N, CA and C atoms as a LAMMPS dump frame, in Angstrom:
ITEM: TIMESTEP
0
ITEM: NUMBER OF ATOMS
693
ITEM: BOX BOUNDS ff ff ff
-5.0000000000000000e+02 5.0000000000000000e+02
-5.0000000000000000e+02 5.0000000000000000e+02
-5.0000000000000000e+02 5.0000000000000000e+02
ITEM: ATOMS id mol type element x y z
1 1 1 N -344.992 26.646 1.325
2 1 2 C -345.289 27.759 0.452
3 1 3 C -346.446 27.449 -0.47
4 2 1 N -346.654 26.18 -0.803
5 2 2 C -347.666 25.811 -1.771
6 2 3 C -348.706 24.942 -1.091
7 3 1 N -349.983 25.281 -1.258
8 3 2 C -351.042 24.551 -0.586
9 3 3 C -351.988 23.924 -1.581
10 4 1 N -352.539 22.766 -1.199
11 4 2 C -353.606 22.139 -1.967
12 4 3 C -353.245 21.964 -3.439
13 5 1 N -352.048 21.426 -3.681
14 5 2 C -351.54 21.319 -5.046
15 5 3 C -352.062 20.049 -5.714
16 6 1 N -352.631 20.203 -6.89
17 6 2 C -353.021 19.07 -7.71
18 6 3 C -351.959 18.855 -8.778
19 7 1 N -352.083 17.783 -9.546
20 7 2 C -351.113 17.509 -10.594
21 7 3 C -351.008 18.718 -11.514
22 8 1 N -349.785 19.162 -11.763
23 8 2 C -349.599 20.377 -12.539
24 8 3 C -349.231 20.045 -13.974
25 9 1 N -350.064 20.464 -14.894
26 9 2 C -349.786 20.342 -16.313
27 9 3 C -349.084 21.61 -16.756
28 10 1 N -347.783 21.562 -17.156
29 10 2 C -347.051 22.777 -17.475
30 10 3 C -347.63 23.551 -18.645
31 11 1 N -348.519 22.93 -19.419
32 11 2 C -349.133 23.642 -20.54
33 11 3 C -350.441 24.311 -20.142
34 12 1 N -350.906 24.043 -18.924
35 12 2 C -352.174 24.623 -18.474
36 12 3 C -352.089 24.864 -16.981
37 13 1 N -351.663 26.06 -16.606
38 13 2 C -351.415 26.323 -15.192
39 13 3 C -352.686 26.327 -14.364
40 14 1 N -353.854 26.404 -14.984
41 14 2 C -355.089 26.39 -14.217
42 14 3 C -355.581 24.972 -13.929
43 15 1 N -354.773 23.949 -14.266
44 15 2 C -355.162 22.571 -13.974
45 15 3 C -354.823 22.178 -12.54
46 16 1 N -354.233 23.117 -11.758
47 16 2 C -353.889 22.812 -10.382
48 16 3 C -354.385 23.926 -9.48
49 17 1 N -354.504 23.612 -8.193
50 17 2 C -354.813 24.63 -7.196
51 17 3 C -353.527 24.917 -6.44
52 18 1 N -353.121 26.175 -6.375
53 18 2 C -351.885 26.506 -5.676
54 18 3 C -352.049 27.805 -4.942
55 19 1 N -351.346 27.916 -3.839
56 19 2 C -351.407 29.156 -3.08
57 19 3 C -350.287 29.177 -2.084
58 20 1 N -350.533 29.737 -0.936
59 20 2 C -349.529 29.788 0.102
60 20 3 C -350.107 29.191 1.366
61 21 1 N -349.253 28.606 2.195
62 21 2 C -349.757 27.947 3.396
63 21 3 C -348.735 27.966 4.502
64 22 1 N -349.222 27.961 5.713
65 22 2 C -348.399 27.671 6.871
66 22 3 C -348.907 26.346 7.416
67 23 1 N -348.013 25.385 7.561
68 23 2 C -348.425 24.063 7.984
69 23 3 C -348.64 23.133 6.805
70 24 1 N -348.451 23.63 5.61
71 24 2 C -348.582 22.802 4.414
72 24 3 C -347.249 22.179 4.038
73 25 1 N -347.209 21.444 2.907
74 25 2 C -345.997 20.754 2.485
75 25 3 C -344.842 21.715 2.257
76 26 1 N -343.674 21.372 2.786
77 26 2 C -342.466 22.127 2.488
78 26 3 C -342.28 23.412 3.266
79 27 1 N -343.165 23.739 4.181
80 27 2 C -343.032 25.018 4.862
81 27 3 C -341.865 25.041 5.847
82 28 1 N -341.31 23.87 6.181
83 28 2 C -340.148 23.855 7.055
84 28 3 C -338.914 24.379 6.336
85 29 1 N -338.955 24.449 5.008
86 29 2 C -337.858 25.035 4.251
87 29 3 C -338.41 26.127 3.345
88 30 1 N -339.266 26.963 3.91
89 30 2 C -339.893 28.03 3.136
90 30 3 C -338.879 28.907 2.411
91 31 1 N -337.779 29.352 3.044
92 31 2 C -336.858 30.235 2.317
93 31 3 C -336.352 29.648 1.003
94 32 1 N -335.866 28.4 1.013
95 32 2 C -335.325 27.848 -0.23
96 32 3 C -336.437 27.488 -1.214
97 33 1 N -337.657 27.274 -0.737
98 33 2 C -338.769 27.048 -1.66
99 33 3 C -339.113 28.309 -2.445
100 34 1 N -338.627 29.462 -2.001
101 34 2 C -338.835 30.692 -2.754
102 34 3 C -337.96 30.748 -3.995
103 35 1 N -336.96 29.869 -4.073
104 35 2 C -335.952 29.972 -5.129
105 35 3 C -336.32 29.189 -6.375
106 36 1 N -337.535 29.362 -6.852
107 36 2 C -337.941 28.784 -8.13
108 36 3 C -337.535 29.74 -9.251
109 37 1 N -337.466 29.206 -10.456
110 37 2 C -337.14 30.063 -11.596
111 37 3 C -337.922 29.623 -12.822
112 38 1 N -338.04 30.525 -13.771
113 38 2 C -338.738 30.217 -15.012
114 38 3 C -337.991 29.116 -15.762
115 39 1 N -338.72 28.103 -16.169
116 39 2 C -338.136 26.995 -16.922
117 39 3 C -338.4 27.215 -18.415
118 40 1 N -337.895 26.292 -19.226
119 40 2 C -338.151 26.28 -20.669
120 40 3 C -337.593 27.507 -21.399
121 41 1 N -336.555 28.099 -20.825
122 41 2 C -335.83 29.18 -21.499
123 41 3 C -336.702 30.339 -21.961
124 42 1 N -337.622 30.76 -21.11
125 42 2 C -338.424 31.93 -21.484
126 42 3 C -338.937 32.615 -20.226
127 43 1 N -339.153 33.923 -20.299
128 43 2 C -339.791 34.595 -19.17
129 43 3 C -341.244 34.17 -19.08
130 44 1 N -341.866 34.414 -17.944
131 44 2 C -343.25 34.017 -17.73
132 44 3 C -344.169 35.228 -17.736
133 45 1 N -345.436 34.959 -17.957
134 45 2 C -346.428 36.018 -17.984
135 45 3 C -347.213 36.045 -16.677
136 46 1 N -347.657 37.225 -16.281
137 46 2 C -348.506 37.344 -15.099
138 46 3 C -349.84 36.639 -15.349
139 47 1 N -350.345 35.972 -14.323
140 47 2 C -351.635 35.304 -14.408
141 47 3 C -352.593 35.984 -13.449
142 48 1 N -353.812 36.257 -13.896
143 48 2 C -354.794 36.908 -13.043
144 48 3 C -356.105 36.143 -13.12
145 49 1 N -356.899 36.284 -12.074
146 49 2 C -358.21 35.646 -12.025
147 49 3 C -359.282 36.649 -12.401
148 50 1 N -360.235 36.221 -13.225
149 50 2 C -361.335 37.111 -13.568
150 50 3 C -362.37 37.102 -12.432
151 51 1 N -362.762 38.3 -12.007
152 51 2 C -363.766 38.432 -10.958
153 51 3 C -364.81 39.427 -11.465
154 52 1 N -365.863 38.928 -12.04
155 52 2 C -366.921 39.727 -12.692
156 52 3 C -366.312 40.686 -13.709
157 53 1 N -366.244 41.968 -13.395
158 53 2 C -365.793 42.945 -14.389
159 53 3 C -364.337 43.366 -14.214
160 54 1 N -363.653 42.829 -13.203
161 54 2 C -362.275 43.255 -12.966
162 54 3 C -361.334 42.06 -12.962
163 55 1 N -360.039 42.353 -13.117
164 55 2 C -359.017 41.314 -13.025
165 55 3 C -358.328 41.434 -11.677
166 56 1 N -358.082 40.288 -11.041
167 56 2 C -357.407 40.307 -9.751
168 56 3 C -356.196 39.376 -9.78
169 57 1 N -355.181 39.784 -9.045
170 57 2 C -353.972 38.978 -8.922
171 57 3 C -354.294 37.603 -8.35
172 58 1 N -353.736 36.54 -8.933
173 58 2 C -354.049 35.193 -8.473
174 58 3 C -353.294 34.799 -7.209
175 59 1 N -352.079 35.29 -7.043
176 59 2 C -351.256 34.923 -5.891
177 59 3 C -350.219 36.022 -5.684
178 60 1 N -349.595 36.089 -4.505
179 60 2 C -348.558 37.101 -4.289
180 60 3 C -347.366 36.866 -5.207
181 61 1 N -346.576 37.903 -5.435
182 61 2 C -345.483 37.819 -6.412
183 61 3 C -344.449 36.772 -6.045
184 62 1 N -344.289 36.467 -4.74
185 62 2 C -343.247 35.521 -4.336
186 62 3 C -343.657 34.063 -4.54
187 63 1 N -344.908 33.817 -4.894
188 63 2 C -345.373 32.458 -5.169
189 63 3 C -345.346 32.184 -6.667
190 64 1 N -344.907 30.972 -7.061
191 64 2 C -344.904 30.623 -8.489
192 64 3 C -346.311 30.621 -9.067
193 65 1 N -347.339 30.537 -8.218
194 65 2 C -348.711 30.516 -8.711
195 65 3 C -349.134 31.859 -9.296
196 66 1 N -348.327 32.902 -9.095
197 66 2 C -348.675 34.216 -9.62
198 66 3 C -348.344 34.363 -11.103
199 67 1 N -347.635 33.376 -11.659
200 67 2 C -347.153 33.494 -13.028
201 67 3 C -347.547 32.295 -13.869
202 68 1 N -347.616 32.505 -15.163
203 68 2 C -347.929 31.449 -16.117
204 68 3 C -346.637 30.801 -16.597
205 69 1 N -346.648 29.478 -16.729
206 69 2 C -345.489 28.794 -17.292
207 69 3 C -344.824 27.861 -16.305
208 70 1 N -344.045 26.899 -16.807
209 70 2 C -343.37 25.931 -15.935
210 70 3 C -342.252 26.568 -15.127
211 71 1 N -342.064 26.069 -13.905
212 71 2 C -340.993 26.54 -13.038
213 71 3 C -340.166 25.349 -12.577
214 72 1 N -338.99 25.643 -12.017
215 72 2 C -338.107 24.576 -11.565
216 72 3 C -337.386 25.002 -10.298
217 73 1 N -337.042 24.026 -9.477
218 73 2 C -336.147 24.195 -8.336
219 73 3 C -334.945 23.3 -8.599
220 74 1 N -333.785 23.668 -8.078
221 74 2 C -332.583 22.862 -8.281
222 74 3 C -332.197 22.154 -6.98
223 75 1 N -331.798 20.875 -7.063
224 75 2 C -331.473 20.11 -5.852
225 75 3 C -330.389 20.757 -4.997
226 76 1 N -329.359 21.329 -5.638
227 76 2 C -328.257 21.904 -4.871
228 76 3 C -328.718 23.129 -4.09
229 77 1 N -329.68 23.86 -4.643
230 77 2 C -330.22 25.022 -3.951
231 77 3 C -330.922 24.592 -2.666
232 78 1 N -331.658 23.48 -2.737
233 78 2 C -332.368 22.99 -1.556
234 78 3 C -331.401 22.549 -0.464
235 79 1 N -330.161 22.226 -0.843
236 79 2 C -329.152 21.84 0.131
237 79 3 C -328.391 23.039 0.689
238 80 1 N -328.673 24.23 0.172
239 80 2 C -327.949 25.416 0.622
240 80 3 C -328.236 25.74 2.079
241 81 1 N -327.306 26.431 2.692
242 81 2 C -327.444 26.822 4.097
243 81 3 C -328.285 28.097 4.181
244 82 1 N -329.433 28.015 4.847
245 82 2 C -330.345 29.154 4.927
246 82 3 C -329.685 30.305 5.695
247 83 1 N -329.788 31.511 5.148
248 83 2 C -329.131 32.684 5.723
249 83 3 C -330.124 33.79 6.075
250 84 1 N -331.423 33.482 6.133
251 84 2 C -332.411 34.528 6.391
252 84 3 C -333.566 33.957 7.21
253 85 1 N -334.471 34.841 7.583
254 85 2 C -335.711 34.428 8.242
255 85 3 C -336.867 34.866 7.368
256 86 1 N -337.807 33.962 7.108
257 86 2 C -339.004 34.315 6.351
258 86 3 C -340.232 33.738 7.046
259 87 1 N -341.338 34.467 6.945
260 87 2 C -342.601 33.959 7.472
261 87 3 C -343.753 34.634 6.741
262 88 1 N -344.855 33.911 6.607
263 88 2 C -346.058 34.489 6.022
264 88 3 C -346.769 35.268 7.117
265 89 1 N -346.946 36.561 6.911
266 89 2 C -347.554 37.409 7.94
267 89 3 C -348.989 36.983 8.219
268 90 1 N -349.28 36.723 9.475
269 90 2 C -350.62 36.341 9.871
270 90 3 C -350.951 34.886 9.639
271 91 1 N -350.128 34.204 8.844
272 91 2 C -350.394 32.802 8.538
273 91 3 C -351.508 32.654 7.522
274 92 1 N -351.466 31.58 6.775
275 92 2 C -352.51 31.272 5.804
276 92 3 C -352.955 29.838 6.044
277 93 1 N -354.198 29.602 6.392
278 93 2 C -354.654 28.231 6.666
279 93 3 C -354.427 27.307 5.475
280 94 1 N -354.054 26.092 5.757
281 94 2 C -353.815 25.097 4.71
282 94 3 C -355.117 24.737 4.002
283 95 1 N -355.033 24.535 2.693
284 95 2 C -356.177 24.034 1.946
285 95 3 C -356.978 25.084 1.213
286 96 1 N -356.546 26.359 1.261
287 96 2 C -357.278 27.385 0.539
288 96 3 C -357.023 27.266 -0.965
289 97 1 N -357.978 27.652 -1.757
290 97 2 C -357.818 27.616 -3.211
291 97 3 C -357.356 28.977 -3.713
292 98 1 N -356.805 29.052 -4.945
293 98 2 C -356.195 30.29 -5.419
294 98 3 C -357.125 31.492 -5.466
295 99 1 N -358.441 31.28 -5.604
296 99 2 C -359.325 32.43 -5.724
297 99 3 C -359.701 33.039 -4.372
298 100 1 N -359.129 32.494 -3.295
299 100 2 C -359.389 33.049 -1.977
300 100 3 C -358.543 34.311 -1.791
301 101 1 N -359.142 35.366 -1.317
302 101 2 C -358.443 36.641 -1.159
303 101 3 C -357.263 36.53 -0.207
304 102 1 N -357.382 35.67 0.814
305 102 2 C -356.296 35.491 1.773
306 102 3 C -355.038 34.995 1.085
307 103 1 N -355.197 34.113 0.101
308 103 2 C -354.06 33.599 -0.659
309 103 3 C -353.503 34.674 -1.579
310 104 1 N -354.385 35.361 -2.279
311 104 2 C -353.941 36.343 -3.267
312 104 3 C -353.145 37.475 -2.635
313 105 1 N -353.441 37.792 -1.379
314 105 2 C -352.831 38.957 -0.754
315 105 3 C -351.824 38.596 0.34
316 106 1 N -351.448 37.33 0.448
317 106 2 C -350.514 36.913 1.499
318 106 3 C -349.169 37.631 1.344
319 107 1 N -348.652 38.123 2.454
320 107 2 C -347.396 38.854 2.422
321 107 3 C -346.32 38.112 3.204
322 108 1 N -345.111 38.237 2.695
323 108 2 C -343.976 37.538 3.263
324 108 3 C -343.072 38.523 3.98
325 109 1 N -342.742 38.215 5.231
326 109 2 C -341.768 39.014 5.968
327 109 3 C -340.388 38.415 5.749
328 110 1 N -339.43 39.248 5.341
329 110 2 C -338.049 38.815 5.144
330 110 3 C -337.141 39.575 6.088
331 111 1 N -336.258 38.864 6.779
332 111 2 C -335.208 39.481 7.573
333 111 3 C -333.883 38.857 7.165
334 112 1 N -332.936 39.69 6.765
335 112 2 C -331.646 39.158 6.365
336 112 3 C -330.826 40.196 5.628
337 113 1 N -329.784 39.741 4.938
338 113 2 C -328.873 40.624 4.231
339 113 3 C -329.412 40.964 2.848
340 114 1 N -329.162 42.201 2.431
341 114 2 C -329.609 42.641 1.108
342 114 3 C -328.631 43.666 0.559
343 115 1 N -328.563 43.749 -0.767
344 115 2 C -327.701 44.73 -1.435
345 115 3 C -328.349 45.137 -2.746
346 116 1 N -328.09 46.369 -3.171
347 116 2 C -328.661 46.854 -4.426
348 116 3 C -327.867 46.306 -5.612
349 117 1 N -328.584 45.868 -6.649
350 117 2 C -327.943 45.351 -7.856
351 117 3 C -328.651 45.933 -9.076
352 118 1 N -327.962 45.859 -10.201
353 118 2 C -328.526 46.259 -11.479
354 118 3 C -328.532 45.045 -12.409
355 119 1 N -329.187 45.178 -13.548
356 119 2 C -329.236 44.113 -14.546
357 119 3 C -328.427 44.55 -15.761
358 120 1 N -327.714 43.59 -16.363
359 120 2 C -326.946 43.907 -17.558
360 120 3 C -327.886 44.281 -18.705
361 121 1 N -327.412 45.077 -19.664
362 121 2 C -328.27 45.458 -20.786
363 121 3 C -328.495 44.331 -21.785
364 122 1 N -327.713 43.279 -21.71
365 122 2 C -327.849 42.152 -22.639
366 122 3 C -327.898 40.852 -21.86
367 123 1 N -328.443 39.799 -22.492
368 123 2 C -328.606 38.533 -21.811
369 123 3 C -327.278 37.824 -21.551
370 124 1 N -326.315 37.934 -22.475
371 124 2 C -325.062 37.196 -22.344
372 124 3 C -324.307 37.63 -21.094
373 125 1 N -323.805 36.653 -20.355
374 125 2 C -323.227 36.942 -19.053
375 125 3 C -321.728 37.119 -19.064
376 126 1 N -321.026 36.363 -19.909
377 126 2 C -319.585 36.346 -19.805
378 126 3 C -319.158 35.577 -18.574
379 127 1 N -318.049 35.953 -17.966
380 127 2 C -317.504 35.234 -16.809
381 127 3 C -318.188 35.706 -15.531
382 128 1 N -318.878 34.798 -14.844
383 128 2 C -319.519 35.168 -13.579
384 128 3 C -318.614 34.887 -12.384
385 129 1 N -317.422 34.372 -12.632
386 129 2 C -316.381 34.395 -11.625
387 129 3 C -316.415 33.387 -10.503
388 130 1 N -317.018 32.227 -10.692
389 130 2 C -317.025 31.22 -9.627
390 130 3 C -317.324 29.857 -10.226
391 131 1 N -316.77 28.817 -9.605
392 131 2 C -317.014 27.458 -10.095
393 131 3 C -318.367 26.923 -9.664
394 132 1 N -318.976 27.524 -8.643
395 132 2 C -320.27 27.047 -8.157
396 132 3 C -321.394 27.674 -8.977
397 133 1 N -322.222 26.819 -9.544
398 133 2 C -323.476 27.268 -10.145
399 133 3 C -324.534 26.296 -9.647
400 134 1 N -325.37 26.758 -8.737
401 134 2 C -326.317 25.869 -8.075
402 134 3 C -327.46 25.449 -8.98
403 135 1 N -327.535 26.064 -10.152
404 135 2 C -328.669 25.82 -11.039
405 135 3 C -328.228 25.082 -12.294
406 136 1 N -329.115 24.196 -12.764
407 136 2 C -328.8 23.373 -13.918
408 136 3 C -329.162 24.04 -15.238
409 137 1 N -329.891 25.147 -15.184
410 137 2 C -330.286 25.799 -16.422
411 137 3 C -329.077 26.361 -17.155
412 138 1 N -329.2 26.452 -18.471
413 138 2 C -328.151 27.035 -19.299
414 138 3 C -328.309 28.543 -19.222
415 139 1 N -327.643 29.155 -18.246
416 139 2 C -327.907 30.555 -17.979
417 139 3 C -327.378 31.49 -19.051
418 140 1 N -326.533 31.01 -19.949
419 140 2 C -326.08 31.863 -21.052
420 140 3 C -327.059 31.848 -22.217
421 141 1 N -328.002 30.912 -22.196
422 141 2 C -328.975 30.819 -23.286
423 141 3 C -330.399 31.133 -22.838
424 142 1 N -330.633 31.161 -21.525
425 142 2 C -331.981 31.393 -21.02
426 142 3 C -332.451 32.783 -21.435
427 143 1 N -333.636 32.867 -22.009
428 143 2 C -334.13 34.126 -22.563
429 143 3 C -334.353 35.196 -21.517
430 144 1 N -334.511 34.809 -20.258
431 144 2 C -334.8 35.79 -19.206
432 144 3 C -333.643 35.929 -18.223
433 145 1 N -332.467 35.469 -18.605
434 145 2 C -331.309 35.469 -17.709
435 145 3 C -330.343 36.593 -18.092
436 146 1 N -329.956 37.379 -17.084
437 146 2 C -329.065 38.516 -17.3
438 146 3 C -327.959 38.502 -16.253
439 147 1 N -326.862 39.191 -16.552
440 147 2 C -325.825 39.38 -15.55
441 147 3 C -326.327 40.356 -14.498
442 148 1 N -325.955 40.11 -13.241
443 148 2 C -326.238 41.05 -12.155
444 148 3 C -324.987 41.884 -11.921
445 149 1 N -325.163 43.194 -11.836
446 149 2 C -324.052 44.126 -11.704
447 149 3 C -324.167 44.876 -10.391
448 150 1 N -323.028 45.271 -9.819
449 150 2 C -323.075 46.028 -8.583
450 150 3 C -321.71 46.5 -8.16
451 151 1 N -321.662 47.16 -7.008
452 151 2 C -320.403 47.699 -6.533
453 151 3 C -320.062 49.01 -7.216
454 152 1 N -318.931 49.585 -6.841
455 152 2 C -318.502 50.888 -7.359
456 152 3 C -318.329 50.852 -8.871
457 153 1 N -317.709 49.781 -9.379
458 153 2 C -317.425 49.698 -10.809
459 153 3 C -318.476 48.966 -11.607
460 154 1 N -319.635 48.701 -10.998
461 154 2 C -320.697 47.942 -11.655
462 154 3 C -320.156 46.646 -12.273
463 155 1 N -319.37 45.925 -11.474
464 155 2 C -318.793 44.671 -11.942
465 155 3 C -319.838 43.571 -11.949
466 156 1 N -319.541 42.498 -12.68
467 156 2 C -320.451 41.354 -12.748
468 156 3 C -320.395 40.606 -11.422
469 157 1 N -321.557 40.487 -10.778
470 157 2 C -321.654 39.822 -9.478
471 157 3 C -322.133 38.382 -9.601
472 158 1 N -322.779 38.059 -10.718
473 158 2 C -323.376 36.741 -10.919
474 158 3 C -324.449 36.871 -11.98
475 159 1 N -325.543 36.184 -11.793
476 159 2 C -326.603 36.185 -12.808
477 159 3 C -327.954 36.088 -12.133
478 160 1 N -329.001 36.432 -12.885
479 160 2 C -330.354 36.327 -12.369
480 160 3 C -331.333 35.993 -13.476
481 161 1 N -332.366 35.216 -13.131
482 161 2 C -333.473 34.952 -14.051
483 161 3 C -334.611 35.89 -13.654
484 162 1 N -335.045 36.73 -14.585
485 162 2 C -336.108 37.695 -14.312
486 162 3 C -337.43 37.142 -14.824
487 163 1 N -338.422 37.122 -13.937
488 163 2 C -339.699 36.477 -14.237
489 163 3 C -340.327 36.992 -15.526
490 164 1 N -340.195 38.276 -15.776
491 164 2 C -340.799 38.866 -16.973
492 164 3 C -339.743 39.474 -17.886
493 165 1 N -338.587 38.84 -17.928
494 165 2 C -337.517 39.334 -18.78
495 165 3 C -337.095 40.736 -18.384
496 166 1 N -336.982 41.638 -19.355
497 166 2 C -336.522 42.996 -19.071
498 166 3 C -337.671 43.996 -18.998
499 167 1 N -338.883 43.504 -18.731
500 167 2 C -340.052 44.384 -18.72
501 167 3 C -340.129 45.266 -17.48
502 168 1 N -339.359 44.956 -16.438
503 168 2 C -339.363 45.744 -15.208
504 168 3 C -337.995 46.406 -15.058
505 169 1 N -337.999 47.733 -14.886
506 169 2 C -336.746 48.467 -14.787
507 169 3 C -336.161 48.389 -13.383
508 170 1 N -334.829 48.504 -13.276
509 170 2 C -334.141 48.507 -12
510 170 3 C -334.107 49.897 -11.389
511 171 1 N -333.37 50.098 -10.28
512 171 2 C -332.528 49.085 -9.642
513 171 3 C -333.339 48.06 -8.854
514 172 1 N -332.652 46.973 -8.496
515 172 2 C -333.287 45.892 -7.758
516 172 3 C -332.528 45.647 -6.456
517 173 1 N -333.188 44.931 -5.548
518 173 2 C -332.549 44.519 -4.312
519 173 3 C -332.344 43.009 -4.376
520 174 1 N -331.109 42.579 -4.096
521 174 2 C -330.82 41.151 -3.99
522 174 3 C -330.824 40.782 -2.522
523 175 1 N -331.817 39.973 -2.091
524 175 2 C -331.9 39.569 -0.687
525 175 3 C -331.385 38.135 -0.569
526 176 1 N -330.495 37.933 0.381
527 176 2 C -329.791 36.642 0.496
528 176 3 C -330.686 35.615 1.168
529 177 1 N -330.952 34.524 0.452
530 177 2 C -331.787 33.449 0.979
531 177 3 C -330.931 32.33 1.561
532 178 1 N -329.937 31.873 0.814
533 178 2 C -329.101 30.77 1.295
534 178 3 C -327.72 30.843 0.667
535 179 1 N -326.814 30.045 1.222
536 179 2 C -325.411 30.049 0.796
537 179 3 C -325.011 28.645 0.338
538 180 1 N -324.324 28.566 -0.795
539 180 2 C -323.78 27.305 -1.296
540 180 3 C -322.284 27.262 -1.013
541 181 1 N -321.806 26.145 -0.506
542 181 2 C -320.39 25.987 -0.205
543 181 3 C -319.888 24.709 -0.865
544 182 1 N -318.756 24.809 -1.556
545 182 2 C -318.134 23.643 -2.176
546 182 3 C -317.628 22.716 -1.073
547 183 1 N -318.039 21.45 -1.108
548 183 2 C -317.65 20.503 -0.054
549 183 3 C -316.143 20.291 -0.004
550 184 1 N -315.459 20.469 -1.13
551 184 2 C -314.011 20.251 -1.177
552 184 3 C -313.22 21.529 -0.987
553 185 1 N -313.865 22.666 -1.097
554 185 2 C -313.168 23.937 -0.965
555 185 3 C -314.102 24.942 -0.297
556 186 1 N -313.971 25.104 1.011
557 186 2 C -314.871 25.972 1.768
558 186 3 C -314.751 27.435 1.361
559 187 1 N -313.658 27.793 0.698
560 187 2 C -313.48 29.173 0.251
561 187 3 C -314.323 29.48 -0.987
562 188 1 N -314.768 28.449 -1.676
563 188 2 C -315.556 28.627 -2.888
564 188 3 C -317.04 28.628 -2.506
565 189 1 N -317.667 29.789 -2.59
566 189 2 C -319.043 29.928 -2.143
567 189 3 C -319.844 30.766 -3.127
568 190 1 N -321.157 30.602 -3.079
569 190 2 C -322.049 31.483 -3.822
570 190 3 C -323.301 31.702 -2.993
571 191 1 N -324.046 32.755 -3.309
572 191 2 C -325.246 33.111 -2.567
573 191 3 C -326.469 32.998 -3.463
574 192 1 N -327.502 32.328 -2.987
575 192 2 C -328.787 32.296 -3.684
576 192 3 C -329.59 33.507 -3.229
577 193 1 N -330.035 34.319 -4.179
578 193 2 C -330.72 35.565 -3.817
579 193 3 C -332.066 35.668 -4.512
580 194 1 N -333.006 36.279 -3.809
581 194 2 C -334.281 36.654 -4.382
582 194 3 C -334.136 38.09 -4.869
583 195 1 N -334.601 38.372 -6.075
584 195 2 C -334.519 39.714 -6.643
585 195 3 C -335.865 40.397 -6.463
586 196 1 N -335.858 41.534 -5.794
587 196 2 C -337.104 42.243 -5.496
588 196 3 C -336.962 43.707 -5.891
589 197 1 N -338.086 44.382 -6.012
590 197 2 C -338.119 45.803 -6.349
591 197 3 C -339.182 46.465 -5.488
592 198 1 N -338.894 47.669 -5.016
593 198 2 C -339.855 48.369 -4.167
594 198 3 C -341.142 48.608 -4.935
595 199 1 N -342.254 48.334 -4.271
596 199 2 C -343.558 48.466 -4.906
597 199 3 C -343.883 49.933 -5.157
598 200 1 N -344.265 50.237 -6.397
599 200 2 C -344.638 51.61 -6.736
600 200 3 C -346.031 51.943 -6.235
601 201 1 N -346.797 50.908 -5.907
602 201 2 C -348.195 51.122 -5.501
603 201 3 C -348.345 51.334 -4.002
604 202 1 N -347.266 51.105 -3.219
605 202 2 C -347.376 51.186 -1.772
606 202 3 C -346.225 51.984 -1.186
607 203 1 N -346.415 52.496 0.004
608 203 2 C -345.373 53.217 0.704
609 203 3 C -344.682 52.281 1.695
610 204 1 N -343.517 52.701 2.162
611 204 2 C -342.802 51.889 3.138
612 204 3 C -341.978 50.809 2.485
613 205 1 N -341.542 49.871 3.293
614 205 2 C -340.645 48.828 2.829
615 205 3 C -341.427 47.631 2.301
616 206 1 N -342.216 47.87 1.268
617 206 2 C -342.985 46.81 0.62
618 206 3 C -342.401 46.585 -0.773
619 207 1 N -342.066 45.336 -1.049
620 207 2 C -341.406 44.989 -2.304
621 207 3 C -342.208 43.917 -3.032
622 208 1 N -341.902 43.741 -4.316
623 208 2 C -342.455 42.638 -5.095
624 208 3 C -341.299 41.86 -5.706
625 209 1 N -341.5 40.589 -5.856
626 209 2 C -340.496 39.741 -6.487
627 209 3 C -340.44 40.036 -7.981
628 210 1 N -339.198 40.082 -8.519
629 210 2 C -339.027 40.204 -9.969
630 210 3 C -338.197 39.053 -10.532
631 211 1 N -337.592 38.242 -9.65
632 211 2 C -336.792 37.116 -10.129
633 211 3 C -335.954 36.523 -9.021
634 212 1 N -334.952 35.743 -9.407
635 212 2 C -334.016 35.15 -8.464
636 212 3 C -332.672 34.992 -9.159
637 213 1 N -331.64 34.668 -8.386
638 213 2 C -330.331 34.523 -9.003
639 213 3 C -329.291 33.966 -8.061
640 214 1 N -328.058 34.006 -8.533
641 214 2 C -326.928 33.477 -7.772
642 214 3 C -325.781 34.482 -7.849
643 215 1 N -325.314 34.948 -6.689
644 215 2 C -324.162 35.835 -6.634
645 215 3 C -322.906 34.992 -6.438
646 216 1 N -321.98 35.117 -7.36
647 216 2 C -320.75 34.327 -7.305
648 216 3 C -319.522 35.19 -7.035
649 217 1 N -319.708 36.507 -7.059
650 217 2 C -318.598 37.435 -6.849
651 217 3 C -319.112 38.572 -5.98
652 218 1 N -319.094 38.351 -4.664
653 218 2 C -319.787 39.282 -3.764
654 218 3 C -318.903 39.828 -2.65
655 219 1 N -317.611 39.585 -2.712
656 219 2 C -316.713 39.96 -1.616
657 219 3 C -316.736 41.463 -1.347
658 220 1 N -316.854 42.285 -2.384
659 220 2 C -316.804 43.734 -2.214
660 220 3 C -318.19 44.386 -2.232
661 221 1 N -319.223 43.571 -2.205
662 221 2 C -320.581 44.11 -2.238
663 221 3 C -321.013 44.509 -0.826
664 222 1 N -321.624 45.655 -0.708
665 222 2 C -322.029 46.168 0.601
666 222 3 C -323.428 45.667 0.97
667 223 1 N -323.478 44.665 1.838
668 223 2 C -324.752 44.129 2.312
669 223 3 C -325.193 44.861 3.575
670 224 1 N -326.5 44.99 3.747
671 224 2 C -327.054 45.562 4.955
672 224 3 C -328.144 44.645 5.488
673 225 1 N -328.243 44.591 6.818
674 225 2 C -329.336 43.846 7.432
675 225 3 C -330.636 44.613 7.194
676 226 1 N -331.636 43.926 6.663
677 226 2 C -332.896 44.596 6.337
678 226 3 C -334.081 43.747 6.785
679 227 1 N -335.179 44.429 7.022
680 227 2 C -336.462 43.787 7.229
681 227 3 C -337.419 44.402 6.211
682 228 1 N -337.995 43.568 5.369
683 228 2 C -338.889 44.097 4.356
684 228 3 C -340.044 43.137 4.128
685 229 1 N -341.093 43.658 3.517
686 229 2 C -342.283 42.887 3.211
687 229 3 C -342.322 42.627 1.701
688 230 1 N -342.56 41.38 1.316
689 230 2 C -342.702 41.041 -0.095
690 230 3 C -344.157 40.698 -0.351
691 231 1 N -344.804 41.493 -1.178
692 231 2 C -346.23 41.315 -1.458
693 231 3 C -346.45 40.464 -2.702
């Protein structure tokens, strides 16, 4: 997912070159590499490249290079069982720099299970209903972390970290990336999900990433097999 990466200074995101790649580091586990989240207990800001008189997006929404601020991956998430298919449409040659248009506009094809979810009106989550939490962040204190709601009664399904806090309105789609299973209790499971929203700028099944999360109470949630594009 990330190409031509230099040492990343979390206080200066332009100190590294990042983009998307096929054949680059980590692409054999591309789905779980999508499961980054905002670190340092704050939402992140969009980052754009200046091009003469206009501003242009630096990277697609599903890449951490599209946002300002430190990000993190969790070890347990990387061990999750992949439950979807993802690929970069058309491929992106390894070694491109962020200002290349091919990187900025790379689109991701997703095939897998998805369900509609909402975001709680407040950050505090309460009981998310499962012993598995694949992430080490303090999700009750994270400034961009909200409860995910769904089902007939809008019950708490788990939690999500939203890249830009509450600046983007729902509803959202939770697409299942991988599954976590307790080694001692196979009945105890949770789902790692990418949170996306249909793009207002395009027609068809084109979505943009708005965050990620973990569903811990999903038995009654209605999932559907979907194929969608994440820009």
